[in-house]
C-alpha positions as CSV (number, residue, x, y, z in Angstrom):
1,M,14.2,-124.4,20.9
2,N,13.8,-128.1,20.1
3,A,15.1,-129.4,16.8
4,P,12.5,-130.3,14.3
5,P,12.0,-134.1,13.7
6,A,14.4,-135.9,11.4
7,P,11.9,-136.4,8.6
8,S,11.3,-132.6,8.5
9,I,15.1,-131.9,8.3
10,R,15.5,-134.5,5.5
11,R,12.6,-133.0,3.6
12,V,14.0,-129.5,3.8
13,V,17.5,-130.6,2.9
14,L,16.1,-132.5,-0.1
15,A,14.1,-129.5,-1.3
16,S,17.0,-127.2,-0.9
17,F,19.3,-129.7,-2.7
18,I,17.0,-130.2,-5.7
19,G,16.2,-126.5,-6.0
20,T,19.8,-125.6,-5.9
21,T,20.6,-128.2,-8.5
22,I,18.1,-126.7,-10.9
23,E,19.3,-123.2,-10.3
24,W,23.0,-124.1,-10.9
25,Y,22.1,-126.2,-13.9
26,D,20.7,-123.0,-15.4
27,F,23.8,-121.0,-14.3
28,F,26.4,-123.5,-15.5
29,L,24.7,-124.0,-18.9
30,Y,25.8,-120.4,-19.7
31,G,29.4,-121.1,-18.7
32,T,29.6,-124.2,-20.8
33,A,28.1,-122.5,-23.8
34,A,30.4,-119.5,-23.3
35,A,33.4,-121.8,-23.4
36,L,32.2,-123.8,-26.4
37,V,29.8,-122.0,-28.6
38,F,28.9,-118.4,-27.7
39,N,32.0,-117.0,-29.3
40,K,30.9,-118.3,-32.7
41,L,27.2,-117.3,-32.4
42,F,27.4,-113.9,-30.6
43,F,30.9,-112.7,-31.3
44,P,31.7,-114.1,-34.8
45,N,33.9,-111.1,-35.8
46,F,36.6,-111.9,-33.2
47,D,39.5,-114.4,-33.5
48,P,38.8,-117.6,-31.4
49,V,40.7,-116.5,-28.3
50,A,39.3,-113.0,-28.3
51,G,35.8,-114.3,-29.0
52,T,36.1,-116.6,-26.0
53,A,37.3,-113.7,-23.9
54,A,34.3,-111.7,-25.0
55,A,31.9,-114.6,-24.2
56,F,33.5,-114.9,-20.8
57,A,33.0,-111.2,-20.3
58,T,29.3,-111.7,-20.7
59,Y,29.6,-114.7,-18.4
60,A,31.1,-112.4,-15.7
61,V,28.0,-110.1,-15.9
62,G,26.1,-112.8,-14.0
63,F,28.6,-112.6,-11.2
64,V,28.4,-108.8,-11.1
65,A,24.6,-109.2,-10.6
66,R,25.0,-111.7,-7.8
67,P,25.8,-109.2,-5.0
68,L,22.8,-107.1,-6.0
69,G,20.6,-110.2,-5.8
70,G,22.1,-111.1,-2.5
71,I,21.4,-107.7,-1.1
72,V,17.8,-107.5,-2.4
73,F,16.7,-111.0,-1.5
74,G,18.8,-111.0,1.7
75,H,16.8,-107.9,2.9
76,Y,13.4,-109.5,2.2
77,G,14.6,-112.9,3.4
78,D,15.4,-111.4,6.8
79,K,12.2,-109.4,6.8
80,L,9.6,-111.7,5.3
81,G,11.1,-115.2,5.4
82,R,13.3,-117.6,3.6
83,K,10.7,-119.7,1.7
84,T,9.2,-116.9,-0.4
85,M,12.6,-115.8,-1.6
86,L,13.5,-119.3,-2.6
87,V,10.4,-119.6,-4.9
88,T,11.0,-116.1,-6.4
89,T,14.7,-116.7,-7.2
90,L,14.0,-120.1,-8.8
91,M,11.3,-118.5,-11.0
92,I,13.7,-115.7,-12.2
93,M,16.5,-118.1,-13.0
94,G,14.3,-120.6,-14.9
95,L,12.7,-117.9,-17.1
96,A,16.0,-116.2,-17.9
97,T,17.5,-119.6,-18.9
98,F,14.5,-120.4,-21.1
99,G,14.9,-116.9,-22.7
100,I,18.5,-117.6,-23.6
101,G,17.4,-120.7,-25.5
102,L,15.1,-118.5,-27.6
103,L,17.7,-115.8,-28.5
104,P,18.5,-115.1,-32.1
105,S,22.2,-115.1,-33.0
106,Y,24.4,-112.2,-34.1
107,G,24.0,-113.3,-37.7
108,Q,20.2,-112.9,-37.3
109,I,19.7,-109.6,-35.5
110,G,23.2,-108.1,-35.2
111,V,24.4,-106.4,-32.1
112,A,21.1,-106.7,-30.3
113,A,21.9,-110.4,-29.9
114,P,24.8,-110.0,-27.5
115,V,22.9,-107.1,-25.7
116,L,20.0,-109.4,-25.0
117,L,22.4,-112.2,-23.9
118,V,23.9,-109.9,-21.4
119,L,20.5,-108.8,-20.0
120,L,19.4,-112.4,-19.5
121,R,22.7,-113.3,-18.0
122,F,22.2,-110.4,-15.6
123,L,18.9,-111.9,-14.5
124,Q,20.5,-115.3,-14.0
125,G,23.0,-113.8,-11.7
126,F,20.4,-111.7,-9.9
127,G,18.4,-114.8,-9.2
128,V,21.2,-117.0,-8.1
129,G,22.6,-114.2,-5.9
130,G,19.5,-114.5,-3.7
131,E,19.0,-118.2,-4.0
132,W,22.1,-119.5,-2.3
133,G,21.5,-117.8,1.1
134,G,17.9,-118.9,1.3
135,A,18.6,-122.5,0.4
136,V,21.5,-122.8,2.8
137,L,19.7,-121.1,5.7
138,M,16.6,-123.4,5.3
139,A,19.0,-126.4,5.8
140,V,21.1,-124.8,8.6
141,E,18.1,-123.4,10.5
142,H,16.2,-126.6,10.3
143,G,19.4,-128.5,11.2
144,T,20.8,-129.8,14.4
145,T,24.0,-128.7,16.3
146,G,26.8,-131.1,15.6
147,R,25.4,-132.1,12.1
148,R,24.9,-128.7,10.5
149,G,28.0,-129.0,8.4
150,F,26.8,-132.3,6.9
151,Q,23.2,-131.2,6.4
152,A,24.0,-127.9,4.8
153,S,26.7,-129.5,2.6
154,W,23.9,-131.2,0.7
155,V,22.8,-127.8,-0.5
156,Q,26.4,-127.3,-1.8
157,A,26.3,-130.7,-3.4
158,G,23.5,-129.3,-5.7
159,V,26.2,-127.3,-7.4
160,P,28.2,-130.2,-8.9
161,V,24.9,-132.0,-9.7
162,G,23.8,-128.9,-11.6
163,L,27.1,-128.8,-13.3
164,L,26.9,-132.6,-14.0
165,L,23.5,-132.1,-15.6
166,A,24.5,-129.1,-17.6
167,N,27.6,-130.7,-19.0
168,A,25.8,-134.1,-19.6
169,V,23.1,-132.4,-21.7
170,F,25.7,-130.4,-23.6
171,H,27.7,-133.6,-24.1
172,V,24.8,-135.1,-25.9
173,V,23.9,-132.2,-28.1
174,S,27.6,-131.3,-28.9
175,S,27.9,-134.8,-30.5
176,M,25.5,-133.6,-33.2
177,P,26.9,-132.5,-36.6
178,E,28.5,-129.0,-36.0
179,A,26.0,-127.2,-38.4
180,S,23.0,-128.6,-36.5
181,F,24.6,-127.9,-33.1
182,L,25.3,-124.3,-34.0
183,A,21.9,-123.9,-35.7
184,W,19.6,-125.3,-32.9
185,G,21.2,-128.0,-30.9
186,W,22.9,-125.7,-28.4
187,R,19.4,-124.3,-27.5
188,V,18.0,-127.6,-26.3
189,P,19.7,-127.6,-22.8
190,F,18.4,-124.0,-22.2
191,L,14.9,-124.8,-23.2
192,L,14.8,-128.0,-21.1
193,G,15.3,-125.6,-18.1
194,I,11.6,-124.8,-18.1
195,L,10.7,-128.4,-17.2
196,L,13.2,-128.4,-14.4
197,L,11.7,-125.1,-13.2
198,G,8.3,-126.8,-12.9
199,V,9.8,-129.6,-10.8
200,G,11.6,-127.2,-8.5
201,M,8.6,-125.0,-7.9
202,F,6.5,-128.0,-7.0
203,I,9.1,-129.1,-4.4
204,R,9.9,-125.7,-2.9
205,L,6.2,-124.7,-2.4
206,R,5.8,-127.8,-0.2
207,I,8.4,-127.0,2.5
208,I,7.7,-125.0,5.7
209,E,9.4,-121.8,6.8
210,S,12.5,-121.8,8.9
211,P,11.5,-122.4,12.6
212,L,14.4,-120.3,13.8
213,F,13.3,-117.4,11.7
214,E,9.7,-117.7,12.8
215,Q,10.8,-117.7,16.5
216,A,13.2,-114.8,16.1
217,K,10.6,-112.7,14.2
218,A,8.0,-113.3,17.0
219,E,10.5,-112.2,19.7
220,D,12.1,-109.3,17.9
221,P,11.0,-107.3,14.8
222,G,14.7,-107.0,13.8
223,P,16.6,-104.1,12.2
224,K,14.8,-102.0,9.7
225,V,17.5,-102.5,7.1
226,P,19.3,-105.8,7.8
227,I,22.2,-105.2,5.5
228,L,23.1,-102.0,7.3
229,A,23.0,-103.8,10.6
230,V,25.3,-106.5,9.2
231,L,27.8,-103.9,8.0
232,R,27.7,-102.1,11.4
233,E,27.8,-105.1,13.7
234,H,29.6,-107.8,11.7
235,P,32.0,-106.1,9.3
236,R,34.9,-108.5,10.2
237,N,32.8,-111.6,9.4
238,V,31.7,-110.2,6.1
239,L,35.3,-109.7,5.1
240,V,36.2,-113.2,6.4
241,A,33.4,-114.7,4.2
242,M,34.6,-112.7,1.2
243,G,38.2,-113.7,1.6
244,A,37.3,-117.4,2.2
245,R,35.5,-117.3,-1.2
246,F,38.5,-116.1,-3.3
247,A,40.4,-119.4,-3.7
248,E,37.2,-121.6,-3.6
249,N,35.5,-119.6,-6.3
250,A,38.4,-118.9,-8.6
251,F,39.7,-122.5,-8.6
252,F,36.2,-123.9,-9.3
253,Y,35.7,-121.9,-12.4
254,I,39.2,-122.7,-13.7
255,F,38.6,-126.4,-13.1
256,T,35.1,-126.4,-14.7
257,I,34.9,-123.6,-17.3
258,L,38.3,-122.3,-18.3
259,V,39.6,-125.9,-18.6
260,L,37.0,-126.5,-21.5
261,S,38.4,-123.7,-23.7
262,Y,42.0,-124.3,-22.7
263,G,41.7,-128.0,-23.5
264,T,40.0,-127.5,-26.8
265,Q,41.8,-124.4,-28.1
266,Q,45.3,-124.7,-26.6
267,L,45.7,-128.4,-26.3
268,K,43.5,-129.4,-29.3
269,L,41.7,-132.0,-27.3
270,S,38.1,-132.9,-28.3
271,Q,35.1,-131.2,-26.7
272,N,33.9,-134.6,-25.5
273,A,37.2,-135.4,-23.8
274,M,37.1,-132.1,-21.8
275,L,33.4,-132.4,-21.0
276,N,34.0,-136.0,-19.8
277,A,36.7,-134.8,-17.4
278,V,34.4,-132.2,-15.9
279,L,31.6,-134.7,-15.7
280,L,33.7,-137.2,-13.8
281,G,35.0,-134.5,-11.5
282,S,31.4,-133.3,-10.7
283,A,30.4,-136.9,-10.0
284,V,33.2,-137.3,-7.5
285,Q,32.4,-134.0,-5.9
286,L,28.9,-135.2,-5.1
287,V,30.5,-137.6,-2.6
288,A,33.4,-135.3,-1.5
289,I,31.3,-132.3,-0.6
290,P,29.1,-134.0,2.1
291,F,32.2,-135.9,3.3
292,F,34.1,-132.7,4.0
293,G,30.9,-131.1,5.5
294,M,30.7,-134.0,7.9
295,L,34.4,-133.8,8.6
296,S,34.0,-130.1,9.6
297,D,31.4,-131.2,12.2
298,K,34.1,-133.3,13.8
299,L,37.2,-131.2,13.3
300,G,35.9,-127.7,12.9
301,R,35.2,-125.5,9.9
302,R,38.6,-123.8,9.9
303,P,41.0,-126.7,9.7
304,V,39.1,-128.4,6.9
305,Y,38.7,-125.2,5.0
306,L,42.4,-124.3,5.5
307,G,43.5,-127.7,4.4
308,G,41.6,-127.4,1.1
309,A,43.0,-123.9,0.3
310,L,46.6,-125.0,1.1
311,F,46.2,-128.1,-1.1
312,L,45.0,-126.2,-4.1
313,A,47.8,-123.6,-3.7
314,L,50.3,-126.5,-4.0
315,F,48.3,-128.1,-6.8
316,A,48.2,-125.0,-9.1
317,F,51.3,-125.7,-11.1
318,P,50.9,-129.5,-11.2
319,F,47.4,-129.1,-12.5
320,F,48.5,-127.4,-15.7
321,L,51.5,-129.8,-16.0
322,L,49.0,-132.7,-16.0
323,L,46.8,-131.0,-18.5
324,D,49.7,-130.3,-20.9
325,T,50.3,-134.1,-21.2
326,R,47.3,-134.0,-23.6
327,N,46.4,-137.5,-22.3
328,P,42.6,-137.6,-21.8
329,F,42.9,-139.9,-18.8
330,V,45.5,-137.7,-17.1
331,V,43.5,-134.6,-17.8
332,A,40.4,-136.2,-16.3
333,A,42.5,-137.2,-13.2
334,A,43.8,-133.6,-12.8
335,V,40.2,-132.2,-12.9
336,V,39.0,-134.8,-10.4
337,V,41.9,-134.1,-7.9
338,G,41.3,-130.4,-8.2
339,L,37.6,-130.6,-7.6
340,V,38.2,-132.8,-4.5
341,G,40.5,-130.1,-3.2
342,H,37.8,-127.6,-3.9
343,A,35.2,-129.7,-2.0
344,A,37.3,-129.4,1.2
345,M,36.4,-125.7,1.2
346,Y,32.9,-125.9,-0.4
347,G,31.7,-128.7,2.0
348,P,32.0,-126.7,5.2
349,Q,31.3,-123.3,3.6
350,A,27.5,-123.2,3.9
351,A,27.4,-123.9,7.6
352,F,30.5,-121.8,8.3
353,F,29.1,-118.6,6.7
354,S,25.7,-119.1,8.2
355,E,27.2,-119.5,11.7
356,L,29.0,-116.1,11.4
357,F,25.7,-114.1,11.7
358,G,22.7,-113.8,14.0
359,T,19.2,-115.1,12.8
360,R,17.6,-111.7,12.1
361,V,20.5,-110.7,9.8
362,R,21.7,-114.1,8.7
363,Y,20.3,-114.1,5.2
364,S,21.8,-110.6,4.5
365,G,25.1,-111.4,6.1
366,A,25.7,-114.8,4.6
367,S,24.6,-113.6,1.2
368,L,26.6,-110.5,1.3
369,G,29.9,-112.2,2.2
370,Y,29.3,-115.0,-0.3
371,Q,28.2,-112.9,-3.2
372,L,30.4,-109.8,-2.9
373,A,33.4,-112.1,-3.6
374,S,31.7,-113.7,-6.6
375,P,32.5,-111.1,-9.3
376,L,36.0,-110.6,-8.0
377,A,36.9,-114.3,-7.8
378,G,34.7,-116.6,-9.9
379,G,33.3,-114.0,-12.3
380,L,36.6,-112.7,-13.4
381,A,38.6,-116.0,-13.1
382,P,37.9,-117.3,-16.7
383,L,38.4,-113.8,-18.2
384,I,41.6,-113.2,-16.3
385,A,42.9,-116.6,-17.1
386,T,42.1,-116.3,-20.8
387,S,43.8,-112.9,-20.9
388,L,46.9,-114.3,-19.1
389,L,47.0,-117.2,-21.6
390,K,46.8,-114.7,-24.5
391,W,49.6,-112.6,-23.0
392,S,51.8,-115.6,-22.4
393,D,51.2,-117.1,-25.8
394,G,49.3,-120.1,-24.3
395,R,51.7,-120.9,-21.5
396,P,49.7,-121.5,-18.3
397,W,52.2,-120.5,-15.6
398,P,50.7,-117.0,-15.1
399,V,47.4,-118.6,-14.4
400,A,48.9,-120.9,-11.8
401,V,50.5,-117.8,-10.1
402,Y,47.1,-116.0,-10.2
403,L,45.5,-119.0,-8.5
404,I,48.2,-119.2,-5.8
405,V,47.5,-115.5,-5.0
406,M,43.8,-116.3,-4.6
407,S,44.8,-119.1,-2.2
408,I,46.9,-116.8,0.0
409,I,43.9,-114.4,0.3
410,T,41.7,-117.3,1.5
411,L,44.3,-118.8,3.8
412,T,44.7,-115.4,5.5
413,A,40.9,-114.8,5.9
414,V,40.1,-118.2,7.3
415,W,43.1,-118.2,9.6
416,M,41.7,-114.9,11.1
417,A,38.1,-116.3,11.5
418,E,36.6,-117.7,14.7
419,E,35.7,-121.4,14.9
420,T,32.0,-121.7,14.7
421,H,31.0,-125.4,14.4
422,R,29.8,-125.7,18.0
423,R,28.0,-122.3,18.0
424,V,24.4,-122.4,19.1
425,L,22.2,-120.6,16.5
């Protein structure tokens, strides 16, 4: 099959990038709010550390929902097409985020407030669980052999941009007087999500369906239940993808979410100083992710991915030593270096996972491997780290050990994987 013309590829990559940016803006807003404000509004009867742990527990609910979203939307994405699922998941995410912005606090409606918060967080996770696979596959399946890593990495780059937007908006509203911020200011970033939803829907409705999917569907109706076919035919690759996610996902949420509460509560640094560190790291990642995606087209997915995992394993202890200097410039440098190491895994990941599966089960396979690891790695990482800090009286060494264990799992999984960068889809 001939590759689509370059303008078509660029249009699809841009649409996937912008849509992913919007969805992750929605998802990261919750993490930032959980680290900085939800403990006060929805869990006011807890001490600060316990309240933050409770807020991170609701945060983890979104990760529990992600495999379910991956299974449901993966099934229909393999049966009906990629584009319809992308529009549906974007709608779910946008409306759930807007709903969070309208929620009454615990002081207004009591225990119903955290219950509704958990429900909306679940919907966020359900939507993003299906979104990633569709956005990545549109880029990969429109892409060209020899450039898939670079092209698909732009979808991944939507993640730091979403994080950048979420933290930038929170940076603005958190500079308000505390009473105003807690009363209504924190709601503004969530309510703005409805405008971004409109932009994303307009863009995603204008792209065409994956040509590889259309061709494969015309030639073969495919399995009746794609996820069962994946588990029967590609169990090893599902486990490889899951294992590859452990270090990548855990480190990312330590670098971008846990660091906010650790910096403000343990180190007594200002919210703005910590948000600035994450903002700078996210900006650098916007360049680093496509760079490592391009590098994986030249060297292969495995060596680039393994290099990132090994670097972060070695950086786990130095990261916290740098944070503990309490110097805002050193703290920012630590976050930036950590996120560059993370980009070495995240850049090749989209193409790598997609190349592990055949076209008629690719949405289900890539989504399953990617999302099954989410609750075990990223979803639990801030909660586990907060609990370890509480157990160790604020000393970070147990968190560093935990991150090294995550790295060992990823190194083992990727070492056992096949090289895929020259595979014909």
